[in-house]
PDB file of N, H, CA, C and O in Angstrom:
ATOM      1  N   MET A   1      34.504  15.106 -11.056  1.00  0.00           N
ATOM      2  CA  MET A   1      34.186  13.688 -11.019  1.00  0.00           C
ATOM      3  C   MET A   1      32.882  13.496 -10.231  1.00  0.00           C
ATOM      4  O   MET A   1      32.778  13.944  -9.089  1.00  0.00           O
ATOM      5  N   PRO A   2      31.879  12.825 -10.846  1.00  0.00           N
ATOM      6  CA  PRO A   2      30.604  12.634 -10.149  1.00  0.00           C
ATOM      7  C   PRO A   2      30.756  11.700  -8.951  1.00  0.00           C
ATOM      8  O   PRO A   2      31.582  10.788  -8.938  1.00  0.00           O
ATOM      9  N   LEU A   3      29.946  11.960  -7.975  1.00  0.00           N
ATOM     10  H   LEU A   3      29.275  12.701  -7.985  1.00  0.00           H
ATOM     11  CA  LEU A   3      29.972  11.156  -6.762  1.00  0.00           C
ATOM     12  C   LEU A   3      29.401   9.758  -7.004  1.00  0.00           C
ATOM     13  O   LEU A   3      29.876   8.777  -6.432  1.00  0.00           O
ATOM     14  N   TYR A   4      28.363   9.676  -7.868  1.00  0.00           N
ATOM     15  H   TYR A   4      27.977  10.472  -8.333  1.00  0.00           H
ATOM     16  CA  TYR A   4      27.705   8.405  -8.155  1.00  0.00           C
ATOM     17  C   TYR A   4      27.852   8.063  -9.627  1.00  0.00           C
ATOM     18  O   TYR A   4      28.372   8.858 -10.411  1.00  0.00           O
ATOM     19  N   ASP A   5      27.393   6.879  -9.996  1.00  0.00           N
ATOM     20  H   ASP A   5      26.970   6.233  -9.360  1.00  0.00           H
ATOM     21  CA  ASP A   5      27.408   6.452 -11.398  1.00  0.00           C
ATOM     22  C   ASP A   5      26.625   7.460 -12.237  1.00  0.00           C
ATOM     23  O   ASP A   5      25.576   7.927 -11.793  1.00  0.00           O
ATOM     24  N   PRO A   6      27.097   7.808 -13.433  1.00  0.00           N
ATOM     25  CA  PRO A   6      26.421   8.817 -14.266  1.00  0.00           C
ATOM     26  C   PRO A   6      24.963   8.487 -14.580  1.00  0.00           C
ATOM     27  O   PRO A   6      24.171   9.403 -14.803  1.00  0.00           O
ATOM     28  N   VAL A   7      24.588   7.217 -14.604  1.00  0.00           N
ATOM     29  H   VAL A   7      25.231   6.473 -14.422  1.00  0.00           H
ATOM     30  CA  VAL A   7      23.203   6.863 -14.919  1.00  0.00           C
ATOM     31  C   VAL A   7      22.242   7.442 -13.878  1.00  0.00           C
ATOM     32  O   VAL A   7      21.074   7.672 -14.190  1.00  0.00           O
ATOM     33  N   ILE A   8      22.702   7.677 -12.668  1.00  0.00           N
ATOM     34  H   ILE A   8      23.651   7.490 -12.415  1.00  0.00           H
ATOM     35  CA  ILE A   8      21.855   8.250 -11.628  1.00  0.00           C
ATOM     36  C   ILE A   8      21.441   9.668 -11.991  1.00  0.00           C
ATOM     37  O   ILE A   8      20.354  10.106 -11.613  1.00  0.00           O
ATOM     38  N   TYR A   9      22.276  10.384 -12.708  1.00  0.00           N
ATOM     39  H   TYR A   9      23.158  10.028 -13.015  1.00  0.00           H
ATOM     40  CA  TYR A   9      21.998  11.767 -13.058  1.00  0.00           C
ATOM     41  C   TYR A   9      21.181  11.901 -14.337  1.00  0.00           C
ATOM     42  O   TYR A   9      20.794  13.011 -14.701  1.00  0.00           O
ATOM     43  N   ASP A  10      20.911  10.791 -15.029  1.00  0.00           N
ATOM     44  H   ASP A  10      21.226   9.889 -14.733  1.00  0.00           H
ATOM     45  CA  ASP A  10      20.153  10.822 -16.277  1.00  0.00           C
ATOM     46  C   ASP A  10      18.665  10.917 -15.962  1.00  0.00           C
ATOM     47  O   ASP A  10      18.047   9.918 -15.594  1.00  0.00           O
ATOM     48  N   ARG A  11      18.082  12.109 -16.102  1.00  0.00           N
ATOM     49  H   ARG A  11      18.584  12.920 -16.401  1.00  0.00           H
ATOM     50  CA  ARG A  11      16.674  12.335 -15.758  1.00  0.00           C
ATOM     51  C   ARG A  11      15.710  11.781 -16.805  1.00  0.00           C
ATOM     52  O   ARG A  11      14.500  11.793 -16.579  1.00  0.00           O
ATOM     53  N   SER A  12      16.205  11.299 -17.936  1.00  0.00           N
ATOM     54  H   SER A  12      17.187  11.289 -18.120  1.00  0.00           H
ATOM     55  CA  SER A  12      15.311  10.752 -18.959  1.00  0.00           C
ATOM     56  C   SER A  12      14.903   9.315 -18.652  1.00  0.00           C
ATOM     57  O   SER A  12      13.959   8.808 -19.258  1.00  0.00           O
ATOM     58  N   LEU A  13      15.585   8.650 -17.731  1.00  0.00           N
ATOM     59  H   LEU A  13      16.352   9.061 -17.239  1.00  0.00           H
ATOM     60  CA  LEU A  13      15.261   7.275 -17.378  1.00  0.00           C
ATOM     61  C   LEU A  13      14.155   7.250 -16.325  1.00  0.00           C
ATOM     62  O   LEU A  13      14.200   8.021 -15.367  1.00  0.00           O
ATOM     63  N   PRO A  14      13.164   6.372 -16.492  1.00  0.00           N
ATOM     64  CA  PRO A  14      12.130   6.285 -15.448  1.00  0.00           C
ATOM     65  C   PRO A  14      12.702   5.678 -14.173  1.00  0.00           C
ATOM     66  O   PRO A  14      13.548   4.785 -14.219  1.00  0.00           O
ATOM     67  N   VAL A  15      12.238   6.167 -13.061  1.00  0.00           N
ATOM     68  H   VAL A  15      11.552   6.893 -13.024  1.00  0.00           H
ATOM     69  CA  VAL A  15      12.694   5.673 -11.774  1.00  0.00           C
ATOM     70  C   VAL A  15      11.504   5.080 -11.038  1.00  0.00           C
ATOM     71  O   VAL A  15      10.500   5.758 -10.819  1.00  0.00           O
ATOM     72  N   GLN A  16      11.619   3.823 -10.658  1.00  0.00           N
ATOM     73  H   GLN A  16      12.435   3.273 -10.835  1.00  0.00           H
ATOM     74  CA  GLN A  16      10.575   3.179  -9.888  1.00  0.00           C
ATOM     75  C   GLN A  16      11.096   2.911  -8.487  1.00  0.00           C
ATOM     76  O   GLN A  16      12.298   2.761  -8.266  1.00  0.00           O
ATOM     77  N   SER A  17      10.173   2.857  -7.558  1.00  0.00           N
ATOM     78  H   SER A  17       9.197   2.980  -7.738  1.00  0.00           H
ATOM     79  CA  SER A  17      10.572   2.587  -6.193  1.00  0.00           C
ATOM     80  C   SER A  17      10.924   1.113  -6.035  1.00  0.00           C
ATOM     81  O   SER A  17      10.583   0.282  -6.877  1.00  0.00           O
ATOM     82  N   TYR A  18      11.598   0.812  -4.958  1.00  0.00           N
ATOM     83  H   TYR A  18      11.874   1.486  -4.274  1.00  0.00           H
ATOM     84  CA  TYR A  18      11.939  -0.581  -4.658  1.00  0.00           C
ATOM     85  C   TYR A  18      10.672  -1.421  -4.533  1.00  0.00           C
ATOM     86  O   TYR A  18      10.613  -2.551  -5.017  1.00  0.00           O
ATOM     87  N   TRP A  19       9.650  -0.850  -3.872  1.00  0.00           N
ATOM     88  H   TRP A  19       9.698   0.068  -3.479  1.00  0.00           H
ATOM     89  CA  TRP A  19       8.398  -1.585  -3.693  1.00  0.00           C
ATOM     90  C   TRP A  19       7.751  -1.898  -5.039  1.00  0.00           C
ATOM     91  O   TRP A  19       7.292  -3.019  -5.260  1.00  0.00           O
ATOM     92  N   GLU A  20       7.712  -0.919  -5.938  1.00  0.00           N
ATOM     93  H   GLU A  20       8.085  -0.008  -5.759  1.00  0.00           H
ATOM     94  CA  GLU A  20       7.091  -1.129  -7.253  1.00  0.00           C
ATOM     95  C   GLU A  20       7.770  -2.235  -8.046  1.00  0.00           C
ATOM     96  O   GLU A  20       7.114  -2.947  -8.806  1.00  0.00           O
ATOM     97  N   THR A  21       9.058  -2.381  -7.877  1.00  0.00           N
ATOM     98  H   THR A  21       9.591  -1.802  -7.260  1.00  0.00           H
ATOM     99  CA  THR A  21       9.786  -3.369  -8.670  1.00  0.00           C
ATOM    100  C   THR A  21       9.869  -4.738  -8.010  1.00  0.00           C
ATOM    101  O   THR A  21      10.197  -5.718  -8.679  1.00  0.00           O
ATOM    102  N   THR A  22       9.580  -4.831  -6.710  1.00  0.00           N
ATOM    103  H   THR A  22       9.314  -4.035  -6.166  1.00  0.00           H
ATOM    104  CA  THR A  22       9.745  -6.119  -6.034  1.00  0.00           C
ATOM    105  C   THR A  22       8.472  -6.685  -5.420  1.00  0.00           C
ATOM    106  O   THR A  22       8.372  -7.895  -5.215  1.00  0.00           O
ATOM    107  N   ALA A  23       7.497  -5.829  -5.122  1.00  0.00           N
ATOM    108  H   ALA A  23       7.578  -4.846  -5.288  1.00  0.00           H
ATOM    109  CA  ALA A  23       6.292  -6.308  -4.419  1.00  0.00           C
ATOM    110  C   ALA A  23       5.402  -7.127  -5.347  1.00  0.00           C
ATOM    111  O   ALA A  23       5.279  -6.837  -6.537  1.00  0.00           O
ATOM    112  N   GLN A  24       4.802  -8.129  -4.787  1.00  0.00           N
ATOM    113  H   GLN A  24       4.902  -8.364  -3.820  1.00  0.00           H
ATOM    114  CA  GLN A  24       3.826  -8.942  -5.509  1.00  0.00           C
ATOM    115  C   GLN A  24       2.564  -8.996  -4.652  1.00  0.00           C
ATOM    116  O   GLN A  24       2.337  -9.971  -3.935  1.00  0.00           O
ATOM    117  N   PRO A  25       1.738  -7.941  -4.729  1.00  0.00           N
ATOM    118  CA  PRO A  25       0.555  -7.904  -3.873  1.00  0.00           C
ATOM    119  C   PRO A  25      -0.404  -9.033  -4.225  1.00  0.00           C
ATOM    120  O   PRO A  25      -0.523  -9.409  -5.391  1.00  0.00           O
ATOM    121  N   PRO A  26      -1.085  -9.570  -3.227  1.00  0.00           N
ATOM    122  CA  PRO A  26      -2.030 -10.651  -3.490  1.00  0.00           C
ATOM    123  C   PRO A  26      -3.228 -10.151  -4.282  1.00  0.00           C
ATOM    124  O   PRO A  26      -3.601  -8.981  -4.200  1.00  0.00           O
ATOM    125  N   GLU A  27      -3.812 -11.040  -5.035  1.00  0.00           N
ATOM    126  H   GLU A  27      -3.509 -11.991  -5.102  1.00  0.00           H
ATOM    127  CA  GLU A  27      -5.012 -10.711  -5.806  1.00  0.00           C
ATOM    128  C   GLU A  27      -6.239 -11.058  -4.983  1.00  0.00           C
ATOM    129  O   GLU A  27      -6.359 -12.174  -4.478  1.00  0.00           O
ATOM    130  N   TYR A  28      -7.134 -10.120  -4.850  1.00  0.00           N
ATOM    131  H   TYR A  28      -7.037  -9.214  -5.260  1.00  0.00           H
ATOM    132  CA  TYR A  28      -8.388 -10.345  -4.146  1.00  0.00           C
ATOM    133  C   TYR A  28      -9.533 -10.088  -5.101  1.00  0.00           C
ATOM    134  O   TYR A  28      -9.449  -9.214  -5.964  1.00  0.00           O
ATOM    135  N   ALA A  29     -10.595 -10.844  -4.947  1.00  0.00           N
ATOM    136  H   ALA A  29     -10.663 -11.554  -4.247  1.00  0.00           H
ATOM    137  CA  ALA A  29     -11.783 -10.640  -5.767  1.00  0.00           C
ATOM    138  C   ALA A  29     -12.470  -9.345  -5.338  1.00  0.00           C
ATOM    139  O   ALA A  29     -12.443  -8.996  -4.158  1.00  0.00           O
ATOM    140  N   PRO A  30     -13.085  -8.629  -6.282  1.00  0.00           N
ATOM    141  CA  PRO A  30     -13.805  -7.415  -5.903  1.00  0.00           C
ATOM    142  C   PRO A  30     -15.002  -7.746  -5.016  1.00  0.00           C
ATOM    143  O   PRO A  30     -15.535  -8.855  -5.064  1.00  0.00           O
ATOM    144  N   LEU A  31     -15.413  -6.779  -4.212  1.00  0.00           N
ATOM    145  H   LEU A  31     -14.979  -5.879  -4.174  1.00  0.00           H
ATOM    146  CA  LEU A  31     -16.576  -6.981  -3.357  1.00  0.00           C
ATOM    147  C   LEU A  31     -17.832  -7.054  -4.223  1.00  0.00           C
ATOM    148  O   LEU A  31     -18.101  -6.150  -5.014  1.00  0.00           O
ATOM    149  N   ASN A  32     -18.581  -8.110  -4.070  1.00  0.00           N
ATOM    150  H   ASN A  32     -18.362  -8.844  -3.427  1.00  0.00           H
ATOM    151  CA  ASN A  32     -19.815  -8.287  -4.829  1.00  0.00           C
ATOM    152  C   ASN A  32     -21.044  -8.285  -3.932  1.00  0.00           C
ATOM    153  O   ASN A  32     -22.161  -8.477  -4.410  1.00  0.00           O
ATOM    154  N   GLN A  33     -20.850  -8.072  -2.655  1.00  0.00           N
ATOM    155  H   GLN A  33     -19.942  -7.916  -2.266  1.00  0.00           H
ATOM    156  CA  GLN A  33     -21.955  -8.100  -1.710  1.00  0.00           C
ATOM    157  C   GLN A  33     -21.667  -7.101  -0.601  1.00  0.00           C
ATOM    158  O   GLN A  33     -20.553  -6.589  -0.489  1.00  0.00           O
ATOM    159  N   LEU A  34     -22.666  -6.829   0.209  1.00  0.00           N
ATOM    160  H   LEU A  34     -23.571  -7.244   0.118  1.00  0.00           H
ATOM    161  CA  LEU A  34     -22.475  -5.922   1.334  1.00  0.00           C
ATOM    162  C   LEU A  34     -21.631  -6.591   2.404  1.00  0.00           C
ATOM    163  O   LEU A  34     -21.817  -7.769   2.710  1.00  0.00           O
ATOM    164  N   GLU A  35     -20.719  -5.846   2.962  1.00  0.00           N
ATOM    165  H   GLU A  35     -20.567  -4.889   2.714  1.00  0.00           H
ATOM    166  CA  GLU A  35     -19.882  -6.308   4.072  1.00  0.00           C
ATOM    167  C   GLU A  35     -20.107  -5.350   5.233  1.00  0.00           C
ATOM    168  O   GLU A  35     -20.367  -4.165   5.026  1.00  0.00           O
ATOM    169  N   THR A  36     -20.009  -5.853   6.427  1.00  0.00           N
ATOM    170  H   THR A  36     -19.798  -6.816   6.595  1.00  0.00           H
ATOM    171  CA  THR A  36     -20.151  -4.989   7.600  1.00  0.00           C
ATOM    172  C   THR A  36     -18.909  -5.097   8.480  1.00  0.00           C
ATOM    173  O   THR A  36     -18.246  -6.133   8.537  1.00  0.00           O
ATOM    174  N   CYS A  37     -18.620  -4.002   9.157  1.00  0.00           N
ATOM    175  H   CYS A  37     -19.158  -3.160   9.111  1.00  0.00           H
ATOM    176  CA  CYS A  37     -17.526  -3.953  10.125  1.00  0.00           C
ATOM    177  C   CYS A  37     -17.754  -2.733  10.994  1.00  0.00           C
ATOM    178  O   CYS A  37     -18.627  -1.914  10.709  1.00  0.00           O
ATOM    179  N   GLU A  38     -16.984  -2.613  12.032  1.00  0.00           N
ATOM    180  H   GLU A  38     -16.274  -3.278  12.263  1.00  0.00           H
ATOM    181  CA  GLU A  38     -17.098  -1.435  12.893  1.00  0.00           C
ATOM    182  C   GLU A  38     -16.413  -0.218  12.275  1.00  0.00           C
ATOM    183  O   GLU A  38     -16.928   0.898  12.344  1.00  0.00           O
ATOM    184  N   VAL A  39     -15.245  -0.446  11.672  1.00  0.00           N
ATOM    185  H   VAL A  39     -14.827  -1.352  11.616  1.00  0.00           H
ATOM    186  CA  VAL A  39     -14.478   0.641  11.054  1.00  0.00           C
ATOM    187  C   VAL A  39     -13.961   0.168   9.700  1.00  0.00           C
ATOM    188  O   VAL A  39     -13.379  -0.911   9.590  1.00  0.00           O
ATOM    189  N   ALA A  40     -14.177   0.977   8.681  1.00  0.00           N
ATOM    190  H   ALA A  40     -14.650   1.854   8.770  1.00  0.00           H
ATOM    191  CA  ALA A  40     -13.603   0.710   7.359  1.00  0.00           C
ATOM    192  C   ALA A  40     -12.469   1.702   7.133  1.00  0.00           C
ATOM    193  O   ALA A  40     -12.664   2.914   7.222  1.00  0.00           O
ATOM    194  N   VAL A  41     -11.297   1.183   6.843  1.00  0.00           N
ATOM    195  H   VAL A  41     -11.138   0.198   6.770  1.00  0.00           H
ATOM    196  CA  VAL A  41     -10.134   2.020   6.552  1.00  0.00           C
ATOM    197  C   VAL A  41      -9.988   2.057   5.037  1.00  0.00           C
ATOM    198  O   VAL A  41      -9.856   1.017   4.393  1.00  0.00           O
ATOM    199  N   ILE A  42     -10.014   3.260   4.474  1.00  0.00           N
ATOM    200  H   ILE A  42     -10.122   4.105   4.997  1.00  0.00           H
ATOM    201  CA  ILE A  42      -9.889   3.423   3.032  1.00  0.00           C
ATOM    202  C   ILE A  42      -8.419   3.656   2.710  1.00  0.00           C
ATOM    203  O   ILE A  42      -7.853   4.687   3.073  1.00  0.00           O
ATOM    204  N   GLY A  43      -7.806   2.693   2.025  1.00  0.00           N
ATOM    205  H   GLY A  43      -8.266   1.856   1.730  1.00  0.00           H
ATOM    206  CA  GLY A  43      -6.409   2.816   1.626  1.00  0.00           C
ATOM    207  C   GLY A  43      -5.485   1.978   2.485  1.00  0.00           C
ATOM    208  O   GLY A  43      -5.515   2.059   3.713  1.00  0.00           O
ATOM    209  N   ALA A  44      -4.667   1.175   1.830  1.00  0.00           N
ATOM    210  H   ALA A  44      -4.644   1.110   0.832  1.00  0.00           H
ATOM    211  CA  ALA A  44      -3.755   0.277   2.524  1.00  0.00           C
ATOM    212  C   ALA A  44      -2.319   0.794   2.485  1.00  0.00           C
ATOM    213  O   ALA A  44      -1.371   0.014   2.396  1.00  0.00           O
ATOM    214  N   GLY A  45      -2.172   2.109   2.553  1.00  0.00           N
ATOM    215  H   GLY A  45      -2.942   2.743   2.625  1.00  0.00           H
ATOM    216  CA  GLY A  45      -0.836   2.687   2.650  1.00  0.00           C
ATOM    217  C   GLY A  45      -0.328   2.559   4.082  1.00  0.00           C
ATOM    218  O   GLY A  45      -0.947   1.901   4.918  1.00  0.00           O
ATOM    219  N   LEU A  46       0.776   3.181   4.344  1.00  0.00           N
ATOM    220  H   LEU A  46       1.279   3.716   3.665  1.00  0.00           H
ATOM    221  CA  LEU A  46       1.397   3.094   5.659  1.00  0.00           C
ATOM    222  C   LEU A  46       0.448   3.564   6.763  1.00  0.00           C
ATOM    223  O   LEU A  46       0.317   2.903   7.793  1.00  0.00           O
ATOM    224  N   THR A  47      -0.202   4.688   6.552  1.00  0.00           N
ATOM    225  H   THR A  47      -0.095   5.225   5.715  1.00  0.00           H
ATOM    226  CA  THR A  47      -1.099   5.227   7.564  1.00  0.00           C
ATOM    227  C   THR A  47      -2.333   4.356   7.737  1.00  0.00           C
ATOM    228  O   THR A  47      -2.748   4.089   8.864  1.00  0.00           O
ATOM    229  N   GLY A  48      -2.930   3.905   6.622  1.00  0.00           N
ATOM    230  H   GLY A  48      -2.593   4.122   5.706  1.00  0.00           H
ATOM    231  CA  GLY A  48      -4.117   3.055   6.706  1.00  0.00           C
ATOM    232  C   GLY A  48      -3.834   1.733   7.388  1.00  0.00           C
ATOM    233  O   GLY A  48      -4.614   1.287   8.229  1.00  0.00           O
ATOM    234  N   LEU A  49      -2.724   1.101   7.034  1.00  0.00           N
ATOM    235  H   LEU A  49      -2.090   1.463   6.350  1.00  0.00           H
ATOM    236  CA  LEU A  49      -2.376  -0.170   7.661  1.00  0.00           C
ATOM    237  C   LEU A  49      -2.073   0.004   9.145  1.00  0.00           C
ATOM    238  O   LEU A  49      -2.445  -0.838   9.962  1.00  0.00           O
ATOM    239  N   SER A  50      -1.399   1.092   9.489  1.00  0.00           N
ATOM    240  H   SER A  50      -1.096   1.775   8.825  1.00  0.00           H
ATOM    241  CA  SER A  50      -1.094   1.352  10.891  1.00  0.00           C
ATOM    242  C   SER A  50      -2.382   1.584  11.680  1.00  0.00           C
ATOM    243  O   SER A  50      -2.545   1.052  12.778  1.00  0.00           O
ATOM    244  N   ALA A  51      -3.287   2.371  11.124  1.00  0.00           N
ATOM    245  H   ALA A  51      -3.155   2.803  10.231  1.00  0.00           H
ATOM    246  CA  ALA A  51      -4.552   2.626  11.808  1.00  0.00           C
ATOM    247  C   ALA A  51      -5.332   1.328  11.979  1.00  0.00           C
ATOM    248  O   ALA A  51      -5.858   1.064  13.060  1.00  0.00           O
ATOM    249  N   ALA A  52      -5.414   0.519  10.937  1.00  0.00           N
ATOM    250  H   ALA A  52      -4.986   0.733  10.058  1.00  0.00           H
ATOM    251  CA  ALA A  52      -6.147  -0.748  11.009  1.00  0.00           C
ATOM    252  C   ALA A  52      -5.514  -1.685  12.034  1.00  0.00           C
ATOM    253  O   ALA A  52      -6.221  -2.343  12.797  1.00  0.00           O
ATOM    254  N   TRP A  53      -4.209  -1.746  12.052  1.00  0.00           N
ATOM    255  H   TRP A  53      -3.634  -1.211  11.433  1.00  0.00           H
ATOM    256  CA  TRP A  53      -3.517  -2.632  12.998  1.00  0.00           C
ATOM    257  C   TRP A  53      -3.783  -2.205  14.437  1.00  0.00           C
ATOM    258  O   TRP A  53      -4.085  -3.038  15.292  1.00  0.00           O
ATOM    259  N   HIS A  54      -3.669  -0.903  14.701  1.00  0.00           N
ATOM    260  H   HIS A  54      -3.423  -0.227  14.007  1.00  0.00           H
ATOM    261  CA  HIS A  54      -3.900  -0.419  16.063  1.00  0.00           C
ATOM    262  C   HIS A  54      -5.350  -0.625  16.491  1.00  0.00           C
ATOM    263  O   HIS A  54      -5.612  -0.984  17.639  1.00  0.00           O
ATOM    264  N   LEU A  55      -6.287  -0.403  15.582  1.00  0.00           N
ATOM    265  H   LEU A  55      -6.075  -0.113  14.649  1.00  0.00           H
ATOM    266  CA  LEU A  55      -7.698  -0.639  15.907  1.00  0.00           C
ATOM    267  C   LEU A  55      -7.947  -2.121  16.177  1.00  0.00           C
ATOM    268  O   LEU A  55      -8.654  -2.467  17.123  1.00  0.00           O
ATOM    269  N   ALA A  56      -7.376  -2.989  15.360  1.00  0.00           N
ATOM    270  H   ALA A  56      -6.802  -2.708  14.591  1.00  0.00           H
ATOM    271  CA  ALA A  56      -7.551  -4.429  15.555  1.00  0.00           C
ATOM    272  C   ALA A  56      -6.947  -4.869  16.888  1.00  0.00           C
ATOM    273  O   ALA A  56      -7.515  -5.724  17.568  1.00  0.00           O
ATOM    274  N   GLN A  57      -5.810  -4.298  17.265  1.00  0.00           N
ATOM    275  H   GLN A  57      -5.349  -3.604  16.712  1.00  0.00           H
ATOM    276  CA  GLN A  57      -5.191  -4.622  18.551  1.00  0.00           C
ATOM    277  C   GLN A  57      -6.096  -4.228  19.723  1.00  0.00           C
ATOM    278  O   GLN A  57      -6.037  -4.823  20.799  1.00  0.00           O
ATOM    279  N   ALA A  58      -6.936  -3.210  19.489  1.00  0.00           N
ATOM    280  H   ALA A  58      -6.984  -2.727  18.614  1.00  0.00           H
ATOM    281  CA  ALA A  58      -7.860  -2.747  20.533  1.00  0.00           C
ATOM    282  C   ALA A  58      -9.178  -3.519  20.501  1.00  0.00           C
ATOM    283  O   ALA A  58     -10.092  -3.220  21.270  1.00  0.00           O
ATOM    284  N   GLY A  59      -9.279  -4.511  19.613  1.00  0.00           N
ATOM    285  H   GLY A  59      -8.537  -4.754  18.989  1.00  0.00           H
ATOM    286  CA  GLY A  59     -10.483  -5.329  19.557  1.00  0.00           C
ATOM    287  C   GLY A  59     -11.561  -4.832  18.626  1.00  0.00           C
ATOM    288  O   GLY A  59     -12.684  -5.336  18.665  1.00  0.00           O
ATOM    289  N   VAL A  60     -11.253  -3.853  17.786  1.00  0.00           N
ATOM    290  H   VAL A  60     -10.341  -3.444  17.754  1.00  0.00           H
ATOM    291  CA  VAL A  60     -12.228  -3.303  16.846  1.00  0.00           C
ATOM    292  C   VAL A  60     -12.226  -4.163  15.580  1.00  0.00           C
ATOM    293  O   VAL A  60     -11.173  -4.587  15.103  1.00  0.00           O
ATOM    294  N   GLU A  61     -13.413  -4.410  15.051  1.00  0.00           N
ATOM    295  H   GLU A  61     -14.269  -4.066  15.438  1.00  0.00           H
ATOM    296  CA  GLU A  61     -13.530  -5.166  13.780  1.00  0.00           C
ATOM    297  C   GLU A  61     -13.259  -4.199  12.629  1.00  0.00           C
ATOM    298  O   GLU A  61     -14.033  -3.271  12.393  1.00  0.00           O
ATOM    299  N   VAL A  62     -12.161  -4.421  11.921  1.00  0.00           N
ATOM    300  H   VAL A  62     -11.533  -5.175  12.113  1.00  0.00           H
ATOM    301  CA  VAL A  62     -11.695  -3.499  10.900  1.00  0.00           C
ATOM    302  C   VAL A  62     -11.687  -4.167   9.527  1.00  0.00           C
ATOM    303  O   VAL A  62     -11.369  -5.349   9.405  1.00  0.00           O
ATOM    304  N   ALA A  63     -12.036  -3.406   8.506  1.00  0.00           N
ATOM    305  H   ALA A  63     -12.294  -2.445   8.605  1.00  0.00           H
ATOM    306  CA  ALA A  63     -11.886  -3.838   7.109  1.00  0.00           C
ATOM    307  C   ALA A  63     -11.077  -2.783   6.374  1.00  0.00           C
ATOM    308  O   ALA A  63     -11.308  -1.584   6.537  1.00  0.00           O
ATOM    309  N   ILE A  64     -10.127  -3.236   5.563  1.00  0.00           N
ATOM    310  H   ILE A  64      -9.940  -4.210   5.430  1.00  0.00           H
ATOM    311  CA  ILE A  64      -9.323  -2.322   4.750  1.00  0.00           C
ATOM    312  C   ILE A  64      -9.828  -2.402   3.321  1.00  0.00           C
ATOM    313  O   ILE A  64      -9.947  -3.488   2.754  1.00  0.00           O
ATOM    314  N   VAL A  65     -10.126  -1.236   2.738  1.00  0.00           N
ATOM    315  H   VAL A  65     -10.029  -0.354   3.199  1.00  0.00           H
ATOM    316  CA  VAL A  65     -10.617  -1.173   1.365  1.00  0.00           C
ATOM    317  C   VAL A  65      -9.560  -0.460   0.532  1.00  0.00           C
ATOM    318  O   VAL A  65      -9.155   0.659   0.849  1.00  0.00           O
ATOM    319  N   GLU A  66      -9.127  -1.105  -0.512  1.00  0.00           N
ATOM    320  H   GLU A  66      -9.456  -2.014  -0.769  1.00  0.00           H
ATOM    321  CA  GLU A  66      -8.098  -0.555  -1.404  1.00  0.00           C
ATOM    322  C   GLU A  66      -8.638  -0.603  -2.831  1.00  0.00           C
ATOM    323  O   GLU A  66      -9.094  -1.656  -3.275  1.00  0.00           O
ATOM    324  N   PRO A  67      -8.597   0.510  -3.553  1.00  0.00           N
ATOM    325  CA  PRO A  67      -9.081   0.477  -4.941  1.00  0.00           C
ATOM    326  C   PRO A  67      -8.216  -0.457  -5.791  1.00  0.00           C
ATOM    327  O   PRO A  67      -7.006  -0.559  -5.586  1.00  0.00           O
ATOM    328  N   GLY A  68      -8.833  -1.113  -6.717  1.00  0.00           N
ATOM    329  H   GLY A  68      -9.816  -1.030  -6.884  1.00  0.00           H
ATOM    330  CA  GLY A  68      -8.110  -2.080  -7.542  1.00  0.00           C
ATOM    331  C   GLY A  68      -7.831  -1.656  -8.880  1.00  0.00           C
ATOM    332  O   GLY A  68      -7.226  -2.401  -9.651  1.00  0.00           O
TER     333      GLY A  68
END
């Protein structure tokens, strides 16, 4: 007897993460001009957001760049 519902063991079904199915990221216009900052963080993943947050807490002017 399987521990979980049999559909969990069906490898032919696509599996999406909770974030992929529920997140509604905001839409931002692409950069059309030069921007300046002290530190540019490339990527808004967990590590990038954490780095940007900690830098901002220390008073650093930070910009996060995420490919669209």
